[in-house]
mmCIF file of the N, C-alpha and C atoms, coordinates in Angstrom:
data_MODEL
# 
_entry.id   MODEL 
# 
loop_
_atom_site.group_PDB 
_atom_site.id 
_atom_site.type_symbol 
_atom_site.label_atom_id 
_atom_site.label_alt_id 
_atom_site.label_comp_id 
_atom_site.label_asym_id 
_atom_site.label_entity_id 
_atom_site.label_seq_id 
_atom_site.pdbx_PDB_ins_code 
_atom_site.Cartn_x 
_atom_site.Cartn_y 
_atom_site.Cartn_z 
_atom_site.occupancy 
_atom_site.B_iso_or_equiv 
_atom_site.pdbx_formal_charge 
_atom_site.auth_seq_id 
_atom_site.auth_comp_id 
_atom_site.auth_asym_id 
_atom_site.auth_atom_id 
_atom_site.pdbx_PDB_model_num 
ATOM 1   N N  . MET A 1 1  ? -32.237 -6.671  74.360 1.00 0.00 ? 1  MET A N  1 
ATOM 2   C CA . MET A 1 1  ? -30.862 -7.108  74.212 1.00 0.00 ? 1  MET A CA 1 
ATOM 3   C C  . MET A 1 1  ? -30.877 -8.526  73.640 1.00 0.00 ? 1  MET A C  1 
ATOM 4   N N  . PRO A 1 2  ? -30.108 -8.800  72.564 1.00 0.00 ? 2  PRO A N  1 
ATOM 5   C CA . PRO A 1 2  ? -30.092 -10.140 71.984 1.00 0.00 ? 2  PRO A CA 1 
ATOM 6   C C  . PRO A 1 2  ? -29.478 -11.132 72.946 1.00 0.00 ? 2  PRO A C  1 
ATOM 7   N N  . LYS A 1 3  ? -30.019 -12.298 72.921 1.00 0.00 ? 3  LYS A N  1 
ATOM 8   C CA . LYS A 1 3  ? -29.541 -13.372 73.790 1.00 0.00 ? 3  LYS A CA 1 
ATOM 9   C C  . LYS A 1 3  ? -28.351 -14.069 73.128 1.00 0.00 ? 3  LYS A C  1 
ATOM 10  N N  . ALA A 1 4  ? -27.260 -14.181 73.847 1.00 0.00 ? 4  ALA A N  1 
ATOM 11  C CA . ALA A 1 4  ? -26.076 -14.853 73.312 1.00 0.00 ? 4  ALA A CA 1 
ATOM 12  C C  . ALA A 1 4  ? -26.299 -16.358 73.343 1.00 0.00 ? 4  ALA A C  1 
ATOM 13  N N  . THR A 1 5  ? -25.962 -16.990 72.260 1.00 0.00 ? 5  THR A N  1 
ATOM 14  C CA . THR A 1 5  ? -26.078 -18.439 72.201 1.00 0.00 ? 5  THR A CA 1 
ATOM 15  C C  . THR A 1 5  ? -24.683 -19.033 72.186 1.00 0.00 ? 5  THR A C  1 
ATOM 16  N N  . ALA A 1 6  ? -24.533 -20.077 72.924 1.00 0.00 ? 6  ALA A N  1 
ATOM 17  C CA . ALA A 1 6  ? -23.245 -20.768 72.971 1.00 0.00 ? 6  ALA A CA 1 
ATOM 18  C C  . ALA A 1 6  ? -23.095 -21.610 71.715 1.00 0.00 ? 6  ALA A C  1 
ATOM 19  N N  . SER A 1 7  ? -21.922 -21.544 71.122 1.00 0.00 ? 7  SER A N  1 
ATOM 20  C CA . SER A 1 7  ? -21.682 -22.370 69.951 1.00 0.00 ? 7  SER A CA 1 
ATOM 21  C C  . SER A 1 7  ? -21.441 -23.803 70.403 1.00 0.00 ? 7  SER A C  1 
ATOM 22  N N  . PRO A 1 8  ? -21.837 -24.762 69.571 1.00 0.00 ? 8  PRO A N  1 
ATOM 23  C CA . PRO A 1 8  ? -21.635 -26.152 69.963 1.00 0.00 ? 8  PRO A CA 1 
ATOM 24  C C  . PRO A 1 8  ? -20.146 -26.471 70.077 1.00 0.00 ? 8  PRO A C  1 
ATOM 25  N N  . ALA A 1 9  ? -19.841 -27.439 70.909 1.00 0.00 ? 9  ALA A N  1 
ATOM 26  C CA . ALA A 1 9  ? -18.445 -27.854 71.090 1.00 0.00 ? 9  ALA A CA 1 
ATOM 27  C C  . ALA A 1 9  ? -17.915 -28.382 69.759 1.00 0.00 ? 9  ALA A C  1 
ATOM 28  N N  . PRO A 1 10 ? -16.670 -28.019 69.429 1.00 0.00 ? 10 PRO A N  1 
ATOM 29  C CA . PRO A 1 10 ? -16.115 -28.495 68.161 1.00 0.00 ? 10 PRO A CA 1 
ATOM 30  C C  . PRO A 1 10 ? -15.959 -30.012 68.161 1.00 0.00 ? 10 PRO A C  1 
ATOM 31  N N  . ILE A 1 11 ? -16.187 -30.565 67.014 1.00 0.00 ? 11 ILE A N  1 
ATOM 32  C CA . ILE A 1 11 ? -16.060 -32.010 66.853 1.00 0.00 ? 11 ILE A CA 1 
ATOM 33  C C  . ILE A 1 11 ? -14.579 -32.343 66.720 1.00 0.00 ? 11 ILE A C  1 
ATOM 34  N N  . PRO A 1 12 ? -14.055 -33.199 67.593 1.00 0.00 ? 12 PRO A N  1 
ATOM 35  C CA . PRO A 1 12 ? -12.637 -33.550 67.473 1.00 0.00 ? 12 PRO A CA 1 
ATOM 36  C C  . PRO A 1 12 ? -12.405 -34.388 66.220 1.00 0.00 ? 12 PRO A C  1 
ATOM 37  N N  . PRO A 1 13 ? -11.252 -34.231 65.603 1.00 0.00 ? 13 PRO A N  1 
ATOM 38  C CA . PRO A 1 13 ? -10.953 -35.023 64.413 1.00 0.00 ? 13 PRO A CA 1 
ATOM 39  C C  . PRO A 1 13 ? -10.823 -36.504 64.766 1.00 0.00 ? 13 PRO A C  1 
ATOM 40  N N  . ALA A 1 14 ? -11.109 -37.350 63.786 1.00 0.00 ? 14 ALA A N  1 
ATOM 41  C CA . ALA A 1 14 ? -11.048 -38.797 63.998 1.00 0.00 ? 14 ALA A CA 1 
ATOM 42  C C  . ALA A 1 14 ? -9.612  -39.267 64.212 1.00 0.00 ? 14 ALA A C  1 
ATOM 43  N N  . ASN A 1 15 ? -8.681  -38.622 63.520 1.00 0.00 ? 15 ASN A N  1 
ATOM 44  C CA . ASN A 1 15 ? -7.282  -39.027 63.627 1.00 0.00 ? 15 ASN A CA 1 
ATOM 45  C C  . ASN A 1 15 ? -6.382  -37.914 63.098 1.00 0.00 ? 15 ASN A C  1 
ATOM 46  N N  . TYR A 1 16 ? -5.108  -38.144 63.126 1.00 0.00 ? 16 TYR A N  1 
ATOM 47  C CA . TYR A 1 16 ? -4.128  -37.141 62.690 1.00 0.00 ? 16 TYR A CA 1 
ATOM 48  C C  . TYR A 1 16 ? -4.350  -36.751 61.238 1.00 0.00 ? 16 TYR A C  1 
ATOM 49  N N  . GLU A 1 17 ? -4.557  -37.747 60.385 1.00 0.00 ? 17 GLU A N  1 
ATOM 50  C CA . GLU A 1 17 ? -4.709  -37.488 58.959 1.00 0.00 ? 17 GLU A CA 1 
ATOM 51  C C  . GLU A 1 17 ? -5.946  -36.631 58.674 1.00 0.00 ? 17 GLU A C  1 
ATOM 52  N N  . ALA A 1 18 ? -7.050  -36.909 59.370 1.00 0.00 ? 18 ALA A N  1 
ATOM 53  C CA . ALA A 1 18 ? -8.278  -36.128 59.188 1.00 0.00 ? 18 ALA A CA 1 
ATOM 54  C C  . ALA A 1 18 ? -8.060  -34.690 59.659 1.00 0.00 ? 18 ALA A C  1 
ATOM 55  N N  . ALA A 1 19 ? -7.361  -34.522 60.774 1.00 0.00 ? 19 ALA A N  1 
ATOM 56  C CA . ALA A 1 19 ? -7.079  -33.181 61.286 1.00 0.00 ? 19 ALA A CA 1 
ATOM 57  C C  . ALA A 1 19 ? -6.203  -32.409 60.311 1.00 0.00 ? 19 ALA A C  1 
ATOM 58  N N  . LEU A 1 20 ? -5.192  -33.063 59.783 1.00 0.00 ? 20 LEU A N  1 
ATOM 59  C CA . LEU A 1 20 ? -4.285  -32.413 58.848 1.00 0.00 ? 20 LEU A CA 1 
ATOM 60  C C  . LEU A 1 20 ? -5.014  -32.009 57.571 1.00 0.00 ? 20 LEU A C  1 
ATOM 61  N N  . GLN A 1 21 ? -5.871  -32.874 57.077 1.00 0.00 ? 21 GLN A N  1 
ATOM 62  C CA . GLN A 1 21 ? -6.628  -32.574 55.863 1.00 0.00 ? 21 GLN A CA 1 
ATOM 63  C C  . GLN A 1 21 ? -7.552  -31.365 56.087 1.00 0.00 ? 21 GLN A C  1 
ATOM 64  N N  . GLU A 1 22 ? -8.261  -31.349 57.214 1.00 0.00 ? 22 GLU A N  1 
ATOM 65  C CA . GLU A 1 22 ? -9.143  -30.227 57.518 1.00 0.00 ? 22 GLU A CA 1 
ATOM 66  C C  . GLU A 1 22 ? -8.343  -28.940 57.679 1.00 0.00 ? 22 GLU A C  1 
ATOM 67  N N  . LEU A 1 23 ? -7.208  -29.027 58.333 1.00 0.00 ? 23 LEU A N  1 
ATOM 68  C CA . LEU A 1 23 ? -6.352  -27.860 58.528 1.00 0.00 ? 23 LEU A CA 1 
ATOM 69  C C  . LEU A 1 23 ? -5.863  -27.319 57.186 1.00 0.00 ? 23 LEU A C  1 
ATOM 70  N N  . GLU A 1 24 ? -5.459  -28.207 56.286 1.00 0.00 ? 24 GLU A N  1 
ATOM 71  C CA . GLU A 1 24 ? -5.010  -27.786 54.959 1.00 0.00 ? 24 GLU A CA 1 
ATOM 72  C C  . GLU A 1 24 ? -6.134  -27.099 54.189 1.00 0.00 ? 24 GLU A C  1 
ATOM 73  N N  . GLN A 1 25 ? -7.363  -27.606 54.322 1.00 0.00 ? 25 GLN A N  1 
ATOM 74  C CA . GLN A 1 25 ? -8.503  -26.979 53.654 1.00 0.00 ? 25 GLN A CA 1 
ATOM 75  C C  . GLN A 1 25 ? -8.781  -25.590 54.211 1.00 0.00 ? 25 GLN A C  1 
ATOM 76  N N  . LEU A 1 26 ? -8.683  -25.446 55.537 1.00 0.00 ? 26 LEU A N  1 
ATOM 77  C CA . LEU A 1 26 ? -8.887  -24.139 56.161 1.00 0.00 ? 26 LEU A CA 1 
ATOM 78  C C  . LEU A 1 26 ? -7.841  -23.140 55.688 1.00 0.00 ? 26 LEU A C  1 
ATOM 79  N N  . VAL A 1 27 ? -6.595  -23.559 55.655 1.00 0.00 ? 27 VAL A N  1 
ATOM 80  C CA . VAL A 1 27 ? -5.513  -22.673 55.233 1.00 0.00 ? 27 VAL A CA 1 
ATOM 81  C C  . VAL A 1 27 ? -5.715  -22.258 53.780 1.00 0.00 ? 27 VAL A C  1 
ATOM 82  N N  . ALA A 1 28 ? -6.089  -23.208 52.938 1.00 0.00 ? 28 ALA A N  1 
ATOM 83  C CA . ALA A 1 28 ? -6.319  -22.897 51.523 1.00 0.00 ? 28 ALA A CA 1 
ATOM 84  C C  . ALA A 1 28 ? -7.461  -21.901 51.364 1.00 0.00 ? 28 ALA A C  1 
ATOM 85  N N  . ALA A 1 29 ? -8.539  -22.079 52.117 1.00 0.00 ? 29 ALA A N  1 
ATOM 86  C CA . ALA A 1 29 ? -9.673  -21.155 52.040 1.00 0.00 ? 29 ALA A CA 1 
ATOM 87  C C  . ALA A 1 29 ? -9.280  -19.769 52.533 1.00 0.00 ? 29 ALA A C  1 
ATOM 88  N N  . MET A 1 30 ? -8.497  -19.711 53.601 1.00 0.00 ? 30 MET A N  1 
ATOM 89  C CA . MET A 1 30 ? -8.047  -18.416 54.116 1.00 0.00 ? 30 MET A CA 1 
ATOM 90  C C  . MET A 1 30 ? -7.114  -17.734 53.123 1.00 0.00 ? 30 MET A C  1 
ATOM 91  N N  . ASP A 1 31 ? -6.179  -18.487 52.565 1.00 0.00 ? 31 ASP A N  1 
ATOM 92  C CA . ASP A 1 31 ? -5.240  -17.926 51.595 1.00 0.00 ? 31 ASP A CA 1 
ATOM 93  C C  . ASP A 1 31 ? -5.946  -17.417 50.344 1.00 0.00 ? 31 ASP A C  1 
ATOM 94  N N  . ALA A 1 32 ? -7.010  -18.112 49.949 1.00 0.00 ? 32 ALA A N  1 
ATOM 95  C CA . ALA A 1 32 ? -7.741  -17.726 48.740 1.00 0.00 ? 32 ALA A CA 1 
ATOM 96  C C  . ALA A 1 32 ? -8.718  -16.584 49.000 1.00 0.00 ? 32 ALA A C  1 
ATOM 97  N N  . GLY A 1 33 ? -8.876  -16.207 50.259 1.00 0.00 ? 33 GLY A N  1 
ATOM 98  C CA . GLY A 1 33 ? -9.806  -15.138 50.593 1.00 0.00 ? 33 GLY A CA 1 
ATOM 99  C C  . GLY A 1 33 ? -11.252 -15.551 50.392 1.00 0.00 ? 33 GLY A C  1 
ATOM 100 N N  . GLN A 1 34 ? -11.554 -16.826 50.567 1.00 0.00 ? 34 GLN A N  1 
ATOM 101 C CA . GLN A 1 34 ? -12.892 -17.354 50.329 1.00 0.00 ? 34 GLN A CA 1 
ATOM 102 C C  . GLN A 1 34 ? -13.809 -17.246 51.540 1.00 0.00 ? 34 GLN A C  1 
ATOM 103 N N  . LEU A 1 35 ? -13.292 -16.854 52.680 1.00 0.00 ? 35 LEU A N  1 
ATOM 104 C CA . LEU A 1 35 ? -14.105 -16.823 53.888 1.00 0.00 ? 35 LEU A CA 1 
ATOM 105 C C  . LEU A 1 35 ? -14.630 -15.423 54.159 1.00 0.00 ? 35 LEU A C  1 
ATOM 106 N N  . PRO A 1 36 ? -15.917 -15.303 54.439 1.00 0.00 ? 36 PRO A N  1 
ATOM 107 C CA . PRO A 1 36 ? -16.446 -13.996 54.850 1.00 0.00 ? 36 PRO A CA 1 
ATOM 108 C C  . PRO A 1 36 ? -15.813 -13.588 56.175 1.00 0.00 ? 36 PRO A C  1 
ATOM 109 N N  . LEU A 1 37 ? -15.713 -12.303 56.385 1.00 0.00 ? 37 LEU A N  1 
ATOM 110 C CA . LEU A 1 37 ? -15.050 -11.779 57.569 1.00 0.00 ? 37 LEU A CA 1 
ATOM 111 C C  . LEU A 1 37 ? -15.638 -12.335 58.860 1.00 0.00 ? 37 LEU A C  1 
ATOM 112 N N  . ASP A 1 38 ? -16.969 -12.482 58.923 1.00 0.00 ? 38 ASP A N  1 
ATOM 113 C CA . ASP A 1 38 ? -17.588 -12.969 60.156 1.00 0.00 ? 38 ASP A CA 1 
ATOM 114 C C  . ASP A 1 38 ? -17.258 -14.426 60.449 1.00 0.00 ? 38 ASP A C  1 
ATOM 115 N N  . GLN A 1 39 ? -16.822 -15.174 59.457 1.00 0.00 ? 39 GLN A N  1 
ATOM 116 C CA . GLN A 1 39 ? -16.447 -16.578 59.678 1.00 0.00 ? 39 GLN A CA 1 
ATOM 117 C C  . GLN A 1 39 ? -14.948 -16.754 59.892 1.00 0.00 ? 39 GLN A C  1 
ATOM 118 N N  . LEU A 1 40 ? -14.204 -15.731 59.560 1.00 0.00 ? 40 LEU A N  1 
ATOM 119 C CA . LEU A 1 40 ? -12.746 -15.838 59.608 1.00 0.00 ? 40 LEU A CA 1 
ATOM 120 C C  . LEU A 1 40 ? -12.223 -16.167 60.995 1.00 0.00 ? 40 LEU A C  1 
ATOM 121 N N  . LEU A 1 41 ? -12.717 -15.498 62.025 1.00 0.00 ? 41 LEU A N  1 
ATOM 122 C CA . LEU A 1 41 ? -12.238 -15.749 63.385 1.00 0.00 ? 41 LEU A CA 1 
ATOM 123 C C  . LEU A 1 41 ? -12.572 -17.164 63.836 1.00 0.00 ? 41 LEU A C  1 
ATOM 124 N N  . ALA A 1 42 ? -13.790 -17.617 63.571 1.00 0.00 ? 42 ALA A N  1 
ATOM 125 C CA . ALA A 1 42 ? -14.184 -18.971 63.964 1.00 0.00 ? 42 ALA A CA 1 
ATOM 126 C C  . ALA A 1 42 ? -13.320 -20.018 63.267 1.00 0.00 ? 42 ALA A C  1 
ATOM 127 N N  . GLN A 1 43 ? -13.037 -19.799 62.001 1.00 0.00 ? 43 GLN A N  1 
ATOM 128 C CA . GLN A 1 43 ? -12.205 -20.754 61.262 1.00 0.00 ? 43 GLN A CA 1 
ATOM 129 C C  . GLN A 1 43 ? -10.762 -20.709 61.749 1.00 0.00 ? 43 GLN A C  1 
ATOM 130 N N  . TYR A 1 44 ? -10.293 -19.519 62.113 1.00 0.00 ? 44 TYR A N  1 
ATOM 131 C CA . TYR A 1 44 ? -8.952  -19.400 62.677 1.00 0.00 ? 44 TYR A CA 1 
ATOM 132 C C  . TYR A 1 44 ? -8.859  -20.185 63.982 1.00 0.00 ? 44 TYR A C  1 
ATOM 133 N N  . GLN A 1 45 ? -9.875  -20.048 64.837 1.00 0.00 ? 45 GLN A N  1 
ATOM 134 C CA . GLN A 1 45 ? -9.887  -20.775 66.106 1.00 0.00 ? 45 GLN A CA 1 
ATOM 135 C C  . GLN A 1 45 ? -9.915  -22.285 65.862 1.00 0.00 ? 45 GLN A C  1 
ATOM 136 N N  . ARG A 1 46 ? -10.711 -22.727 64.889 1.00 0.00 ? 46 ARG A N  1 
ATOM 137 C CA . ARG A 1 46 ? -10.757 -24.154 64.558 1.00 0.00 ? 46 ARG A CA 1 
ATOM 138 C C  . ARG A 1 46 ? -9.385  -24.617 64.075 1.00 0.00 ? 46 ARG A C  1 
ATOM 139 N N  . GLY A 1 47 ? -8.732  -23.814 63.272 1.00 0.00 ? 47 GLY A N  1 
ATOM 140 C CA . GLY A 1 47 ? -7.392  -24.150 62.795 1.00 0.00 ? 47 GLY A CA 1 
ATOM 141 C C  . GLY A 1 47 ? -6.407  -24.281 63.945 1.00 0.00 ? 47 GLY A C  1 
ATOM 142 N N  . ALA A 1 48 ? -6.519  -23.396 64.931 1.00 0.00 ? 48 ALA A N  1 
ATOM 143 C CA . ALA A 1 48 ? -5.628  -23.465 66.097 1.00 0.00 ? 48 ALA A CA 1 
ATOM 144 C C  . ALA A 1 48 ? -5.878  -24.755 66.879 1.00 0.00 ? 48 ALA A C  1 
ATOM 145 N N  . GLU A 1 49 ? -7.144  -25.160 67.004 1.00 0.00 ? 49 GLU A N  1 
ATOM 146 C CA . GLU A 1 49 ? -7.475  -26.414 67.693 1.00 0.00 ? 49 GLU A CA 1 
ATOM 147 C C  . GLU A 1 49 ? -6.917  -27.613 66.932 1.00 0.00 ? 49 GLU A C  1 
ATOM 148 N N  . LEU A 1 50 ? -7.051  -27.595 65.607 1.00 0.00 ? 50 LEU A N  1 
ATOM 149 C CA . LEU A 1 50 ? -6.528  -28.692 64.798 1.00 0.00 ? 50 LEU A CA 1 
ATOM 150 C C  . LEU A 1 50 ? -5.010  -28.769 64.888 1.00 0.00 ? 50 LEU A C  1 
ATOM 151 N N  . LEU A 1 51 ? -4.369  -27.611 64.873 1.00 0.00 ? 51 LEU A N  1 
ATOM 152 C CA . LEU A 1 51 ? -2.913  -27.582 64.987 1.00 0.00 ? 51 LEU A CA 1 
ATOM 153 C C  . LEU A 1 51 ? -2.459  -28.150 66.329 1.00 0.00 ? 51 LEU A C  1 
ATOM 154 N N  . LYS A 1 52 ? -3.157  -27.786 67.387 1.00 0.00 ? 52 LYS A N  1 
ATOM 155 C CA . LYS A 1 52 ? -2.842  -28.318 68.722 1.00 0.00 ? 52 LYS A CA 1 
ATOM 156 C C  . LYS A 1 52 ? -3.015  -29.839 68.747 1.00 0.00 ? 52 LYS A C  1 
ATOM 157 N N  . PHE A 1 53 ? -4.084  -30.339 68.141 1.00 0.00 ? 53 PHE A N  1 
ATOM 158 C CA . PHE A 1 53 ? -4.346  -31.774 68.061 1.00 0.00 ? 53 PHE A CA 1 
ATOM 159 C C  . PHE A 1 53 ? -3.200  -32.480 67.332 1.00 0.00 ? 53 PHE A C  1 
ATOM 160 N N  . CYS A 1 54 ? -2.806  -31.938 66.166 1.00 0.00 ? 54 CYS A N  1 
ATOM 161 C CA . CYS A 1 54 ? -1.735  -32.557 65.380 1.00 0.00 ? 54 CYS A CA 1 
ATOM 162 C C  . CYS A 1 54 ? -0.418  -32.561 66.147 1.00 0.00 ? 54 CYS A C  1 
ATOM 163 N N  . ARG A 1 55 ? -0.107  -31.455 66.784 1.00 0.00 ? 55 ARG A N  1 
ATOM 164 C CA . ARG A 1 55 ? 1.148   -31.389 67.551 1.00 0.00 ? 55 ARG A CA 1 
ATOM 165 C C  . ARG A 1 55 ? 1.154   -32.390 68.699 1.00 0.00 ? 55 ARG A C  1 
ATOM 166 N N  . ALA A 1 56 ? 0.011   -32.553 69.363 1.00 0.00 ? 56 ALA A N  1 
ATOM 167 C CA . ALA A 1 56 ? -0.064  -33.510 70.470 1.00 0.00 ? 56 ALA A CA 1 
ATOM 168 C C  . ALA A 1 56 ? 0.163   -34.929 69.956 1.00 0.00 ? 56 ALA A C  1 
ATOM 169 N N  . ARG A 1 57 ? -0.417  -35.261 68.813 1.00 0.00 ? 57 ARG A N  1 
ATOM 170 C CA . ARG A 1 57 ? -0.222  -36.596 68.239 1.00 0.00 ? 57 ARG A CA 1 
ATOM 171 C C  . ARG A 1 57 ? 1.233   -36.814 67.848 1.00 0.00 ? 57 ARG A C  1 
ATOM 172 N N  . LEU A 1 58 ? 1.829   -35.817 67.223 1.00 0.00 ? 58 LEU A N  1 
ATOM 173 C CA . LEU A 1 58 ? 3.234   -35.942 66.827 1.00 0.00 ? 58 LEU A CA 1 
ATOM 174 C C  . LEU A 1 58 ? 4.138   -36.083 68.049 1.00 0.00 ? 58 LEU A C  1 
ATOM 175 N N  . ASP A 1 59 ? 3.854   -35.317 69.099 1.00 0.00 ? 59 ASP A N  1 
ATOM 176 C CA . ASP A 1 59 ? 4.635   -35.429 70.328 1.00 0.00 ? 59 ASP A CA 1 
ATOM 177 C C  . ASP A 1 59 ? 4.527   -36.824 70.937 1.00 0.00 ? 59 ASP A C  1 
ATOM 178 N N  . ALA A 1 60 ? 3.313   -37.398 70.905 1.00 0.00 ? 60 ALA A N  1 
ATOM 179 C CA . ALA A 1 60 ? 3.122   -38.737 71.462 1.00 0.00 ? 60 ALA A CA 1 
ATOM 180 C C  . ALA A 1 60 ? 3.912   -39.775 70.674 1.00 0.00 ? 60 ALA A C  1 
ATOM 181 N N  . VAL A 1 61 ? 3.905   -39.652 69.359 1.00 0.00 ? 61 VAL A N  1 
ATOM 182 C CA . VAL A 1 61 ? 4.658   -40.595 68.530 1.00 0.00 ? 61 VAL A CA 1 
ATOM 183 C C  . VAL A 1 61 ? 6.157   -40.410 68.744 1.00 0.00 ? 61 VAL A C  1 
ATOM 184 N N  . GLU A 1 62 ? 6.584   -39.165 68.820 1.00 0.00 ? 62 GLU A N  1 
ATOM 185 C CA . GLU A 1 62 ? 8.002   -38.895 69.057 1.00 0.00 ? 62 GLU A CA 1 
ATOM 186 C C  . GLU A 1 62 ? 8.455   -39.475 70.396 1.00 0.00 ? 62 GLU A C  1 
ATOM 187 N N  . GLN A 1 63 ? 7.630   -39.338 71.399 1.00 0.00 ? 63 GLN A N  1 
ATOM 188 C CA . GLN A 1 63 ? 7.962   -39.897 72.712 1.00 0.00 ? 63 GLN A CA 1 
ATOM 189 C C  . GLN A 1 63 ? 8.059   -41.422 72.634 1.00 0.00 ? 63 GLN A C  1 
ATOM 190 N N  . GLN A 1 64 ? 7.158   -42.042 71.903 1.00 0.00 ? 64 GLN A N  1 
ATOM 191 C CA . GLN A 1 64 ? 7.199   -43.498 71.770 1.00 0.00 ? 64 GLN A CA 1 
ATOM 192 C C  . GLN A 1 64 ? 8.456   -43.942 71.033 1.00 0.00 ? 64 GLN A C  1 
ATOM 193 N N  . ILE A 1 65 ? 8.880   -43.175 70.041 1.00 0.00 ? 65 ILE A N  1 
ATOM 194 C CA . ILE A 1 65 ? 10.114  -43.507 69.319 1.00 0.00 ? 65 ILE A CA 1 
ATOM 195 C C  . ILE A 1 65 ? 11.299  -43.448 70.273 1.00 0.00 ? 65 ILE A C  1 
ATOM 196 N N  . ARG A 1 66 ? 11.305  -42.439 71.141 1.00 0.00 ? 66 ARG A N  1 
ATOM 197 C CA . ARG A 1 66 ? 12.390  -42.350 72.137 1.00 0.00 ? 66 ARG A CA 1 
ATOM 198 C C  . ARG A 1 66 ? 12.394  -43.570 73.048 1.00 0.00 ? 66 ARG A C  1 
ATOM 199 N N  . VAL A 1 67 ? 11.215  -44.045 73.427 1.00 0.00 ? 67 VAL A N  1 
ATOM 200 C CA . VAL A 1 67 ? 11.107  -45.232 74.273 1.00 0.00 ? 67 VAL A CA 1 
ATOM 201 C C  . VAL A 1 67 ? 11.706  -46.434 73.540 1.00 0.00 ? 67 VAL A C  1 
ATOM 202 N N  . PHE A 1 68 ? 11.370  -46.587 72.266 1.00 0.00 ? 68 PHE A N  1 
ATOM 203 C CA . PHE A 1 68 ? 11.911  -47.701 71.484 1.00 0.00 ? 68 PHE A CA 1 
ATOM 204 C C  . PHE A 1 68 ? 13.424  -47.594 71.341 1.00 0.00 ? 68 PHE A C  1 
ATOM 205 N N  . GLU A 1 69 ? 13.908  -46.383 71.147 1.00 0.00 ? 69 GLU A N  1 
ATOM 206 C CA . GLU A 1 69 ? 15.350  -46.202 71.013 1.00 0.00 ? 69 GLU A CA 1 
ATOM 207 C C  . GLU A 1 69 ? 16.084  -46.546 72.301 1.00 0.00 ? 69 GLU A C  1 
ATOM 208 N N  . ASN A 1 70 ? 15.435  -46.404 73.425 1.00 0.00 ? 70 ASN A N  1 
ATOM 209 C CA . ASN A 1 70 ? 16.033  -46.740 74.714 1.00 0.00 ? 70 ASN A CA 1 
ATOM 210 C C  . ASN A 1 70 ? 15.844  -48.210 75.059 1.00 0.00 ? 70 ASN A C  1 
ATOM 211 N N  . GLY A 1 71 ? 15.222  -48.962 74.179 1.00 0.00 ? 71 GLY A N  1 
ATOM 212 C CA . GLY A 1 71 ? 15.025  -50.390 74.417 1.00 0.00 ? 71 GLY A CA 1 
ATOM 213 C C  . GLY A 1 71 ? 13.921  -50.688 75.406 1.00 0.00 ? 71 GLY A C  1 
ATOM 214 N N  . GLU A 1 72 ? 13.031  -49.753 75.636 1.00 0.00 ? 72 GLU A N  1 
ATOM 215 C CA . GLU A 1 72 ? 11.960  -49.934 76.579 1.00 0.00 ? 72 GLU A CA 1 
ATOM 216 C C  . GLU A 1 72 ? 10.620  -50.025 75.827 1.00 0.00 ? 72 GLU A C  1 
ATOM 217 N N  . ALA A 1 73 ? 10.439  -51.102 75.106 1.00 0.00 ? 73 ALA A N  1 
ATOM 218 C CA . ALA A 1 73 ? 9.219   -51.244 74.325 1.00 0.00 ? 73 ALA A CA 1 
ATOM 219 C C  . ALA A 1 73 ? 8.003   -51.281 75.229 1.00 0.00 ? 73 ALA A C  1 
ATOM 220 N N  . GLN A 1 74 ? 7.123   -50.325 75.016 1.00 0.00 ? 74 GLN A N  1 
ATOM 221 C CA . GLN A 1 74 ? 5.881   -50.233 75.763 1.00 0.00 ? 74 GLN A CA 1 
ATOM 222 C C  . GLN A 1 74 ? 4.754   -49.975 74.768 1.00 0.00 ? 74 GLN A C  1 
ATOM 223 N N  . PRO A 1 75 ? 3.567   -50.468 75.031 1.00 0.00 ? 75 PRO A N  1 
ATOM 224 C CA . PRO A 1 75 ? 2.475   -50.228 74.078 1.00 0.00 ? 75 PRO A CA 1 
ATOM 225 C C  . PRO A 1 75 ? 2.125   -48.745 74.014 1.00 0.00 ? 75 PRO A C  1 
ATOM 226 N N  . TRP A 1 76 ? 1.834   -48.287 72.814 1.00 0.00 ? 76 TRP A N  1 
ATOM 227 C CA . TRP A 1 76 ? 1.448   -46.891 72.609 1.00 0.00 ? 76 TRP A CA 1 
ATOM 228 C C  . TRP A 1 76 ? -0.056  -46.834 72.475 1.00 0.00 ? 76 TRP A C  1 
ATOM 229 N N  . SER A 1 77 ? -0.664  -45.908 73.188 1.00 0.00 ? 77 SER A N  1 
ATOM 230 C CA . SER A 1 77 ? -2.096  -45.745 73.062 1.00 0.00 ? 77 SER A CA 1 
ATOM 231 C C  . SER A 1 77 ? -2.378  -44.300 72.726 1.00 0.00 ? 77 SER A C  1 
ATOM 232 N N  . PRO A 1 78 ? -3.052  -44.050 71.600 1.00 0.00 ? 78 PRO A N  1 
ATOM 233 C CA . PRO A 1 78 ? -3.371  -42.672 71.253 1.00 0.00 ? 78 PRO A CA 1 
ATOM 234 C C  . PRO A 1 78 ? -4.321  -42.078 72.286 1.00 0.00 ? 78 PRO A C  1 
ATOM 235 N N  . GLN A 1 79 ? -4.141  -40.810 72.570 1.00 0.00 ? 79 GLN A N  1 
ATOM 236 C CA . GLN A 1 79 ? -4.950  -40.147 73.584 1.00 0.00 ? 79 GLN A CA 1 
ATOM 237 C C  . GLN A 1 79 ? -6.175  -39.577 72.997 1.00 0.00 ? 79 GLN A C  1 
# 
C-alpha cells in the first residue's frame, strides 16, 4: 500500500496585493485550461485560501474605516 505523504503547509501571501496577484494568475490558468486535472483541485484549494485571506484583509480595513467614521481613531494592525 503506498504511503500517503502530507503536503507542506501553504505559504501565506506577504500582503493583500501579492495574494490578489496570485489569485488572478490561478484564475487565468484555470480559465485557459492550462492546468492538468491532477493539479486542478490543489490550485482550486489554494485559490480558496487566497480568497479567504483577501476577504479578511478587506474586512479589517472596512472595520477600521468604520472606527474612523465614528471618531474613534485607533491604530490598525494587520493580522
